[in-house]
Every structure is written in C-alpha cells, then in structure tokens.
N, C-alpha and C positions, 0 to 999 in steps of 0.2 A: 502416533506418538503414544507411548504408554507412560503412566505415572507410577512412580515407585511406591511400593507399599512400605508402611512404617515397620520394617522388620530388622532394624539395626541390632537390637538386643538379641533376637533369635539368631541372627547371622553370627554374632560374636560367640554366643553360647554353643550353637550347633557346630562350630568349627574349632572349638577349644582343643579337642583331642588331636585335630590335624595340625593346628598352628601354634600350639603352646610352646614348642621348642624352636620355632623358626627364628625368633628374634635373637637367639644366641648364636646364630650362624650368619655367615656372609651371603648365603643364598647363591653360592657359585657352584652348585652341584646339580646333576640331573634330578636328584630327588627334591632338592629345593625348588627347582623350576616346576616340577610336577605339583608340589604342594601349593605354590603360588597360583598355578593354573586352576587348582581345585578351589581355592579361595575366590578367584575371579569368576568361576562357573556358578557359584552360589551367592555372589555379592548382589546387593539390591541396586542394580544399575538402572538408569532411566531408559537407555536404548541398549538392551543386552547384546544384541547381535553385533552392532558396530563397535560398541565400547569394549566388549570382551575381546573381540578380535584385535583391536588396537593395543589393549593392555597386554595381551599375550605376546604380541610382536615386540612391544617395548621391552618387556622383561627378558625375552629371549635375546634381544640385542645386548643386554647387560649380563648375560649368563646367569640370570636368576638373582642378581644382587639387588637389594633394596635401594631405593632412590631418595626417599623422604623420611626415613626413620633411622633410629640409632644415631650414628655420627652425623647423618644428614638431616636430622629432625629440624634443626634451626632453619635450614633452607626451606623445608616444606612449610613450616609455620610462617615464615616471611612471605612466601608465595601466596599462601591462602589469605593472609591479611591484605596484601597488596591487591589481590584479585577482587576482594570485596569493594575496594575503592574504585577500581577500574570498572567493575560491573555497574556501579551506580552512575558513573560518568557516562557510560555508553547506553544508558536507558534500560539496563537489565536489572532484574530483581536479585540483590545480593543474597537473599534468603534461599535462592535456588542452588547456592554453592556453599552451604553450611556443612561443616564437618561434625560428625557425631561420635560419641564414645565407641571405641572398638576394643577387642579383647587381646590384641597382640600387636607387636610392631609390624608383622606382615600384613595383618588386616588393615591396620592404619595406613600402611604404604599403598596398598591397593586402592583404598578409598580416597586418599589424597590424589593419586594418579587419576582416578575416575573423575573426580571433581574438576581437576585441571583440564582434563581432556574434554569434558562437557563444556567448560567455560570457553576453551579455544574454539570448539566447533560452533558454539552459539555466536561468538564474535564473527566467525567467518561466513556462516550460512544462515544464521538466525536461530532463535530459540524455539520457534514454532514453525510447523509445516506451512508453507505458503499456499494454503488452500484459497480457492476463489471466495469462499465464505468470509475470509479475512482480508480480501483485497489482494490476494496473491495470484500468480499465474502458473504455479506448478514447480516441482523440484528440479526439473531438467535444466533450468537456466542458472542455477545457483553456482557459486564459486566452488572450487575444490578445497578440501581440508585434509591434510596429511597428519593424522593424529599421532602416530608413533614418532614422526619427526619432530612434532611440536613438543612432546614430552621429553624426547632426547635432548633437544636444545635447552629446555629448562633445567634438566638434570645436569647438563654440562656447564651451566652458569649463565646462559643468555638471559638478560633481564626480561622479566615478564612484560614490562611496559613496551619494550622494543618488539617483542613477539606480538603483543596485542595490536600495536600500531600497524604491523605488517598484515594482520588478518582483517582488520576492519576496512570498510569501503573508504577509498580516498576521493570520492566524489565531493565536490564543493557543497552540494546540497546536504550531504550527511554531516560534514564537518560544521556547517553553519547551524544545523539543528542541534548538534552537540553543544555548541556555545550557548545557544538560546535556552537549551534545557538547563544548563548551569545557572543562567541568569534568572530563569523562571523559578527554579527551586530556591534561589536566594530570596526572591520575593515571597515565596511561601514561608520561608523561615522568618521573614520580617513581618509576617502577619497577613500577607496577601494584599489585595486591593479592596477598597471599600465597596460595599454593595449600595445600590441606589434603590430607594423605596419605590414600590409600585404606585401608579397613579396615571392621570391623563397624559396625553401627548404633550411634549414640550417643544414649541415651535421657535425658530430663530426670532430674537427680539423680545421674547417673553421672559418674565421673571418667575422663579419658582424656588422654594427653599431647597429642593433636591439638586439644584444646579451646583451648590457647594460640594456635595458628594460627587457629582459628575465631574467637576473640575479635578478633584483629587484622584478620581479613577483614571482620567485621561493623562494626568501627570505620571501616574504609576507605570504606564506603558509608553510614555514618551510622545504622545500626541500633543501635549500642552506643556508650555514652559512652567517650571516650578514657581516662578514669580507671579503667576496668575491664579493662585490657589483660592483667592477670596472673591466672593460676589455671587449674587442670586440671578444675575441676568445672563441670558443666552446671547452674549455679545458676539461680535465678529470673530475674535480669536477662538472662542469656544465652539462656534459653529464650524469654523475651518478645521478645528481639532476633531470634532465629531465626524466630519466628512472624511478625514484621513483614517479614522478608526473604521468607518463603514467600508471604505475602499479596501482596507486590509482584511476585512471579513466577508467580502463578496456581497455586501448590502448596497442598496441604492444610496449613493452619496448625496443625500438631500439636506443633511445637517439637522434633521428633525429627530427627536427622541421618541420614536413610536414603539409599539409593543415588541417588534422583532429586534430593533436596536437595543432596547432596554434589556431584553432577555440575554442578548449576546454580551452586553457590558457586564452582566451579573454572573456570567460563567466564572467560577472561582479559579484562582491560579493553580490550585492542585489539579483540577480537571485539565487545564491547558498543559501542565507538565506531563500528565498521562498521555494526552493526545500527541505531544511531541515524541514521547518514547515509542508509541505505537508506530509512528511514521518512520522512526529510525530503524525499527525492526524491518519494515518493508524495504528500506534501502539495503539491509543486509541480505535480503532475498535476491537482489538484482545481480544480473551478470556483471562481472567486473570489466567487460569489454563491450559496451553498448554500440560502439562504432562512432567515428567522428562525424559521420553523416547519418542522420536518422530523424524520424518523426516521433514526437512524444505528445500524447494526449493525457492531460490531467482530468480525469472523469469528474470529480466533485467540483473542480474549478471551471469546468466547461471551457477549456483552453487547449489549443493545439499550438505547438512550437515546431518549427523546422530547424534542424541543427545541421550546419555545414562547417567542416573543419573545426568542430568544437564550439562554434558560436551560433547563437540564434539569429537566423536571417529572415524569418517570417513568423508572425504570430496571428492567430485569429480566434474568434469565439466559435464555440461549437455547441450543439445540442446533444445530450447523451440520453441513455435509457431512463425511463421512468422507474418508479419503485417496483412496479409489477414486472417490468422487463429490463432489469439492470444491465448496463453495458459491462461485460466481463473484463477483468484485468487479463492481459495477455501480452506475450512477446511473439510478434508475427512479422511478416514481410509484405512489401508492396512491390509488384513488378509489372502491373498493367492498369490502364484506366479505360473506361468505356464512355464514348461520346454519345449523347442522346440514348441512354439505356432504356430498355423496357423493364417493367417491374413484374416479376413473377411473385404473386401474392403468397406468402407462407400459409400453410394450412391452418396454423393456429389463429392467424388473423381472420381467415375466411370463416372458421368455425365460431370464434368468440365475438367477432365484431361485425363482419359483413352480413352473415346470415340473419342475426337479429334485425339489422337495418332493412334487409330485403323483406322481412315479414311485415315491417311497418310501411315500407315504400317499395313496391315491386319494380319501380323504375330506377332504383338506386344504381344499378350497374351502368345504365346508359348515361345518367347524369354525372357519374364519376369516371366515365371513360374506361370501364372495366369490361373485359371480354372473357367469355367462357372459351377455353382453348380447344374444346372438342368440336367447335363449329367454325365455319368460315368467318373471318373477322368482321365483315360487314353485314352478316346475316342477322335477322331478328333473333334467332336462337342464341347467338353469341351474347346478346344483351339480356337474355333471360326471358324473353317474351313467351308467354304461355305456360310458364312454370309456376306451380302452386307452392310457393315458398313455405306456407304454413303447414303443408303436408309433409315436409321434409323433417327428418329427425334431427338430433343434435349435431350430426356430422355433415359438413358441407360436401356434397357429392361431386363437385367439379373442381377443376383447376382453373384459376383466374390469372389473367395477364393484363397489365395496363400498358398500352403501346406508348412509344415516345411522344412527347408533346409538352406544352406549357404547364399542364396540370399533373404531369407524372410525378409520383411521390418521390422519385429519385432525382428530380430536376434534370439538368443537362449533363451531369457528370457523375460517374460512379468510379470509386477507387477500390480495386479488388485487393482483399487481404487473404493471405494463404492460410488454409486450415483454421478458419476463424469462426466456425459454428454459424455460418451464414450472417456474420457481422461484417459490415464494410463501412466505408466512409462515402458520403455522397452529398450532392447538392439538394436543395429543397425549394419548392415554389413558395413556401411560407417564410418570407424574409422578416416578418415582424417579430418573430420569436427571439431573434438575436438581440433585441433591445431589452429583453427581460433579464433580471438578475438571477432568477431561478429558471434553469433550462434543462431539467431532467424530464424530458417530454417525449422522447422517441420510444420505439419498440426495441431498442438495444443498439441500433446502428448509430454512427456518429455523423450528424448533419453539419455541414461546413458553411461558415459565413462567407468565405471567399474561395469557392472551389476553382474558379477559372484562374485566379492568381496561383493557386497551388498547382494546378495542372500545367500551366506555362513553365513554372519553375522546375517541375519534375521532368517535363518533356524536353527541356533544353532550349538553347538560344534560338534555334530555328522557329520555335513556336512563340517567342516573345512578342507580346502585343498582337498575336494573331488568333489565339484560340477562341476568344469571344466572338470575333467576326465569323470564324469558320463554323461555329455552332449555330449562328444565326442564318448563314447561307445554306448549310448542308444539314438537313434534319435526319439523315440516315444514321443508323446505329453502327458505330465502328469501334473496334478495340485496338489500342496502341500499346505495344510493349515498351517498357522503359529500357534505357541503355544499361542501367544497373539496378539491381534489387536493393530496395531501401528497407532497413529495419524499422519496424513500427512498434511502439510501446504504448499500450493502453494502461495507464497507471492510476492508482487510487491514493493520491496525496491529499490529506486534509490539513496538513501543516507543512509549511516550508518557509525558508528565509531567503530574501532576495539579496542582490549584490551589495546593498547598503546595510545589510544586517537587520532589516525589518521583517518581523515574523508575520506570516499570513495564515489565516485559518479559514476553513470552509466547513459547512455542515456535513455531517456523516450521513449522506443521503440514503445509502443502502444499509446502514447499520453495521458495516464491516469493523469500524473502530470499536463499537459496542461489544461485538463478539470477541475481537482479538485482545482487547485490554485485559480482561480478567484472566485469560489464558497466559498472557505474557507475564502478568504480575504474580500469578499463582506459583509459589515455590514448588518445584517438581521433586523436592525431597522435603521431609518434615521441617518446617521453618523453626529452627532453634539456633541459639548462639553456638559458635564453634566450641567444642569441648575437646581439648587436646590431651588431657591427663588420663591416661589409660591405666587399667588395673595392672 
C-alpha cells in the first residue's frame, strides 16, 4: 500500500492548462474523455493502479460526463458529508476521505470519485492490507469489490447508506462490534470511566478508599448496578462484579484486584474504542462465505469453536504459539487426522533448544524418547550414544523423530491442516496448561484441550464414544481421511461481543493490534477539513 504525497496544489496548478476549460463542457466528447483520463493519470491517488482503472471505466460508461460537479455538485457534497459519518460508525478514519481544494470542476469531479471509490473499497475489503504482521491471513480470501459499479450506482442516485450496508460484512460479530463501538465512543464523549489509583492488592472483604472509584468503574461498563456506587468495602456484589469483569477480559476470576486486574481496569475508553475499530477491520478482511460448517480458533482468546449449520456445537480451550513462535492467522482446511502420530522435530527446535540441552545432558535424547533417524530406532546410536555434542557447531546435524507414546509431544491425535507452514492442531501430554489463563505457550501449533471429542465429531457417528478406547487398544500410527473437508480459520480477535451484547477483550499477545492501529488511523491523504470552494 502506498501513501499519497501532499501534492494537491501542484496537481491543480500542473493541470491548469489541460483542465481550465473542461468545466464549461458536458464532457461528452472523445476529447473530454481524454482530458479526464489525463487528470486521472496524474491525480494523487492512494492506489494508482486499481483506482485509475476504475475511474477511467466509470467515466467511459458516462461518455466523459462529470458526475459530482456543475449541476451535480450538490449530490457530490452530500455524499462526501454522509461518507464522513458512515466512516466513523464503521471504525474507519474520516480523515482518510477528506477532499481538498482543486483547480477546476473536472479535477474536483475526479477527486470526489476517487474518494468515494476508496471509501467503498475500504468498506468491502478493508483499508489496510491483511498482512500477518497485523493479524491477517492474506489478500486472496477477501471479498470482491466492483469499483465502477459502485460509482455508477451512486451517480444514478442509489443512497450511499444502502451501498455501504451492502459492502460491509453482515456477520453478527461485525454488527455487534459496530454497536459496541458507538457505545464506547459515547462513554469517551462523557468523560470515559474513572481510573483507580495504584496500590496494594485489594482482597474480597477488605476495605479500601479506592473501592469507591472501583465501584464507579464497574458501573460504567455494566458489571455493577448503579445503585451500589457508594462504599469502601469489597463486599459480595463488588466481588461478583469484579469476577464478571475478569471473565470478560480473560483474567482469573478470583474477585481480587491484583496488579493485572488493576492495569486492565485502567485501560481508558479511548484505547478500547481503538481496539474495537482494529478488530472491525479484521472482519472486513474475512471471506464473506466462511461455510456453515467450519472450525474457528481465536488465537488471543485460546479458544476453539466448531460450527455446524451456523451454530456452535463444540468449544474448547487451546494453547497457541508463544511470543517468539506466534501462531499465524490463516484460512486453511482440515481433511485428515493421525492417530498415535510420531513427531518429526523441526530443525529450528533441534538447533535452538535440543542441541543446547544435549551439551548439558548427553542423555537428553533417551530420557525424552527422541531418536536420530539415521540409525535403527533401538540402537545406541539412535539415542546419541558416543556423540560429542560440545564438538558440534551451531547447526544440529541430524534429523530427530519422537515415536508414538504417552510422552509424545503431539499426544495421541494430530489434525492435519493444508498448506499451513507446518502448523497443525494436536493433542498434548501436558494437560495442566489448560487450567492457566495465559496459554501462549507452544511453538506455533494449536494444542487441544479435548482432541478425542473433536476427533469423534469429525470422524462421524461410527466413531462416537469409540475413539478413546481405540487409541488405548491400538498404539499403531494410522491416518484417517474425513468424509468432507472442513474449513479452518485461525483468527486474531482481541475484541468481540457475545450474544448478549457483552464486549470481551483479550491482550494483544503478538502486538498485531499495536502495529495495525496507527496504520488504520493514519489518514492516507493529508488530514484537512473538506474544502469544496474551488477557484
């Protein structure tokens, strides 16, 4: 994505000789069309290739007639003003769609068309490229946007609100976030919510002067009834309200105001509004047809949902990648699972983790049931006997494999994902981690809390209540193909609203929000007020 240079004045002056007489004509001649195309060719567009192509096609369909200037100027002005309000409601920056002074009706017309075109495209597919650094999964999954058709409909009088509604996602998740964004911004305008002073932990039953501010903070976001605004004590209603707040934010719901809960309470309303807008942008990146049957993993929430016929039929906790090995956002598919899988150790793990451990403990391979694949599995050489690990350089010179078994890193089940950069979903022998609130602990793969339940659901009725017993009786490695391919979405949602309208937030564990927010908020044209009075 390229950002436009502030060249509006040079654009106007440089084209004065070309366009000075265009406003006096209806632009319905070949010469008029050529002159419009010359303006388009040098206009300061954000995405010159696609925007210039769409603008040329639009004006050709009108035989070179202007659409937003001269007698139609009132329509253009009205659309631009309405666009600002819609952009704000959709979590977009209105400053990105500001109009600046131009030198003629023709230049004005092209710039109005370019701004409207950009606005429509941003609503349809997002204002920012869906890079993995922002929590996106690539451009190939986004919706289609027909720019010339969008402009033609507006020029023919179709209301902008109707057009905008057709372009934006109709997912319940997006619409709920839009409602919560309006509510949060209303709180911002009203002064936000009170901050709570730093200090020692506040336990249930204790009294503290800060509890007065705590009560008002909880009232602001609906966890506590407004009638309970007074009091220094962490009594039962306040403790329950704190637990509700903690549950909405992925914290341990213990009712205690510790350092993490206090820091989360003190995140200002303005920051939450930005977080909501960032997640709305990620919804615009989504395919408009995710399938009525699919699996969705929310990476920062450490949650997997199985959807059948549009309804969630199974949910479970998951472990996702740690900060050094983030689980990538992706749109992929699942068509097979492996029972009692072996684990082929990635070279990155062998180099960075296993080799240093072997230098400290030469018996690490045997105690971890890891085998060097170049030797027979039961031989001493396969366990690394006789190898001077301190004499090996930085690169691990062997390939390692962990046979199936109770200590296998993949557990008893592995769910294969297509074209997934060696990322997959799997069981784990370490079950204790699912009791933690922070579960960004893997090397990038998704570890499942209830893999057997998921396997039985995907394999169908003939495996119902059978898979666990089969895994116990038969330790052989086997691969089963599913009867149908299941879409799988690994998503980065740090804000969402549930069926009851409660907003949930999660930490930005990989920094994707932090990188996306300034790009989304930065106006891609110089941020000035609209100036429609031309020389």
